[in-house]
C-alpha positions, 0 to 999 in steps of 0.5 A: 499500499502506497501513500498518494497525495492528490493535488486538487479535487477536480473531476479527473483528480477524484476519478484517479483518487477513487480508482487508486483507493480501490486498488489498496492505496492510501489516498489523501486529496488536498484542495485549496478551495472549500469544496470539490468538483473543479469547474462543476460549481453551483449557484443557489439563490431564491430557490433557483439553482444553476450549474456554472460549469458544463450543463450537459454530459457527453459519453456518460460511459466514462463515468459509468465505468468509474462507478463499476470499477470502484464499487457495487453501486452503478452510476444510475443508483447515485444520480439520475441521468436523463437523455435530452431530446432533442439533443439541440435546437439551432437558430441560424443567422438567416432565421432557419431553425432545426431541432436535432434528435439525440443519438440518431444519425438517421434522425439528424439527417432527416431533421436537416433534410426537412429544414435545409433540403435533401442535398444538404442532409445527404452531405451531412450524412456523408460527413458523419460517416467520415467523422466515424472513421476519424473516431475509429482511428483516434479513439484508442491512441488519444483517449484510452492509452497513455500518450505514445512515446513517439507522439510525433506520429499523432502530431504529423498524421491527419486522420480525417479522410477528407474528400478530394476538392478541386480548387484553382486547377489543383486538387486539395483536401481539407486540413482544417474544420472550416475547410471541411465546412466550406469544401465538403458541406457547402452550406453556410448553415451546415458549416455553422453547425459544424464549427459550433462544436469547435467553438464550444471548446474554445477552438478556432475552426479556421485553425482547428484540424479536420479531425475536430470532426470527432466532436460532433460525432461524439454527440450524434453517436453517443448522445447528450445527457443531463443529470437531474439536479444539475451536473454538480450532482455528478461531482457530488456522486464522485466525491461520495464514492471517494469517501466510501473508498476511504479517500481523505479530503483536506479542503482549504488546504493549499499545496505550496510545493512538491518535495523531491528526493533523489529524482523522485517525489517524497511528498507535498509541502502545505501552506502554514509550514505543513507537509505530507509524505507520499510515494506518489503525487497526482497533480490536477492543476494547470501547467504553470501551477505545477511548474511553480510547485516543482520549482521548474518545468515539470514535463519531461522535456527532450521532445515531450509535448509542450504544456498547453496554454489556453486561449479561450474562456466562457462568459455565463449568465444566469437568469431567474425568470417568472413564468414556467418552462413551456411544454416542448421546449428544447433543453439546449438551443444554439443561437448562431452569430449573424457574422461568424467570420467577425466573431472568430476574428474577435475571439482569435484575432491579433487583439482578442476581445468579446464578439459584438454579436456572439454565438450563444448557448441557451440551456433550459432544463426541465428540472423542478429541482432547479426552481422554487416552483412550476411558475418559474424557470432557471435559464443559463446563457453562455458564450466563448470569450478570450481568456483573461478578458474583463468580461464583466460589463453589462454591455456583454450581458446585453449581447447575450440576452439580445441573442437569447431573445431569438430563442426565448421570445419575451425574455426581458419581460420575464426576467427577475434577476441575473448573475454573471460568471466571468473568466475571473470566476473560472480562474477562482474555481479552477486555479488557472490564472486567466480562466482559460478552459483546456481543449480536448486532445486532437491529432495532427496540427503539428501536435499543438492540440496534444497535451503533455503525458500523464508522467513527468520528469520526476519519478512518482509525479503524475498529472491528471485532468484537462491540462494533461493527456487526453485534454479538456472536457468531462469525459476526457477528465474521467479518462485521465483519471483511469490512465493515471491510476493504471500507470501507478498500479501497473507501472509504465507498461500499462497500455490502457483499458482493453 
C-alpha cells in the first residue's frame, strides 16, 4: 500500500483518487478551495439553482465505468441520468431553425433534410460517416492509452479522410474544420453547425484540424445527457464514492510545493509550514501551477509535448425568470452569430476581445429541482470569450440576452434577476490564472492540440485532468483519472483499458 497525495479535487483528480483507493492505496486529496468538483460549481439563490460549469454530459460511459470499477453501486443508483431530446435546437443567422434528435444519425439527417433540403442532409450524412472513421482511428491512442512515446506520429498524421476537392486547377483536401465546412458541406448553415462544436470548446475552426470532426460525431453517436439536479450532482456522486473508498479530503488546504528526493517525489509541502509524505503525487492543476510547485518545468522535456496554454474562456449569465418552462421546449438551443467570420476574428484575432454579436448557447432544463415552483424557470446563457478578458460589463450581458431573445421570445419581460460568471470566476474555481478552459486532445496540427503525458520528469509524479493527456472536457477528465491510476498500479507498461 502506497501513500498517494492528490493535488486538487477536480473531476479527473477525484476519478484517479477513487480508482487508486480501490486498488489498496492510502489516498489523500488536498484542495485549496472549500469544495470539490473543479469547474462543476453551483449557484443557489431564492430557490433557483444553476450549474456554472458544463451543463450537459457527453459519453456518460466514462463515468459509468468509474462507478463499476470502484464499487457495487452503478452510476444510475447515485444520480439520475436523463437523455435530452432533442439533443439541440439551432437558430441560424438566416432565421432557419432545426431541432436535432439525440443519438440518432438517421434522425439528424432527416431533421436537416426537412429544414435545409435533401442535398444538404445528404452531405451531412456523408460527413458523419467520415467523422466515424476518424473516431475509429483516433479513439484509442488519444483517449484510452497513455500518450505514446513517439507522439510525433499523432502530431504529423491527419486522420480525417477528407474528400478530394478541385480548387484553382489543383486537387486539395481539407486540413482544417473550416475547410471541411466550406469544401465538403457547402452550406453556410451546415458549416455553422459544424464549427459550433469547435467553438464550444474554445477552438478556432479556421485553425482547428479536420479531425475536430470527432466532436460532433461523439454527440450524435453517443448522445447528450443531463443529470437531474444539475451536473454538480455528478461531482457530488464522485466525491461520495471517494469517501466510501476511504479517500481523505483536506479542503482549504493549499499545496505550496512538491518535495523531491533523489529524482523522485517524497511528498508535498502545505501552506502554514505543514507537509505530507507520499510515494506518489497526482497533480490536477494547470501547467504553470505545477511548474511553480516543482520549482521548474515539470514535463519531461527532450521532445515531450509542450504544456497547453489556453486561449479561450466562457462568459455565463444565469437568468431567473417568472413564468414556467413551456412544454416542448428544447433543453439546449444554439443561437448562431449573424457574422461568424467577425466573431472568430474578434475571439482569435491579433487583439482578442468579446464578439459584438456572439454565438450563444441557451440551456433550459426541465428540472423542478432548479426552481422554486412550476411558475418559474432557470435559464443559463453562455458564450466563448478570450481568456483573461474583463468580461464583466453589462454591455456583454446585453449582447447575450439580445441573442437569447431569438430563442426565448419575451425574455426581458420575464426576467426577475441575473448573475454573471466571468473568466475571473473560472480562474477562482479552477486555479487557472486567466480562466482559460483546456481543449480536448486532437491529432495532427503539428501536435499543438496534444497535451503533455500523464508522467513527468520526476519519478512518482503524475498529472491528471484537462491540462494533461487526453485534454479538456468531462469525458476526458474521467479518462485521465483511469490512465493515471493504471500507470501507478501497473507501472509504465500499462497500455490502457482493453
